[in-house]
C-alpha angles and dihedrals in degrees: 000000000000089000092056095096090053089047090054091050090049090049091054090047092052091049088066099067091039091056091045093051094046092049096044100044102030105025107188097002097090103026093128091053090049090052090050089054090050091053092045090048093054091045091052089051091056095044101045095065095041092051093045092055093047088052092043089236098116109127138166089250091056093048092050090050090048092052094050091047090051090054092049092046097051094041088053089049088053094051090045090054088049091053091050100037105023096158094053092049092046091053090057101039095119094062092040092054090050089053093048090048091053091049089053089047091056090057094042094052092048094046093048092049103035106014092240139075125276117267106169101137085201122188092245090054089054090050090049089054089058092050090048090055092049094045095046091047092054093041097047097041100037107015090238124153097179135119096327092051096050093040087054091051092050092046089051093053092049091046093052093048088053092051092049092049092048091052093048093050099041111103092212137004114286135163126226104030108164099204145325092283089060089052087059089052090049092052089050091051093243124145124228138185121245124213109247094221093057100035095080 
């Protein structure tokens, strides 16, 4: 049972190539299955951290693995959406490139400052994950790039700004930092309680 969080992370990692293959080879034929994998992937992301803490097996190594798996999963979802709805993605490449550039900036800032990748698991990042699920679901199933799509892009920009700010203010590398206010508490040496649902 102590390996269950790692199994959930592995499941999310394996969802990535399955989605890519389904999107690339079959386009719109298996869109519902791809959306199911998206939902299951997000659910596994929520559960792995919760279970790890209940088992007292939550470690920095696990959180770093979880973060990298998240990035692979959502990038794969983006490419899958591109395979299925290429025109819609092409019409919005400018905003998408901005978002990808900000993601790269989060890693660059953290590596330059701490010598390792970012792993904040911030609340805004969790919220962005929910908007990604909603936007990809609408885009993949219906080909829509409407309110959900643009709201997701805006949420992503705000989330990345938050992650960069957290990294710049943190005195030393730390995983699971909910937001910039909590960085202030960390710098003051104060403890705080994290919500189990979000700390995953």
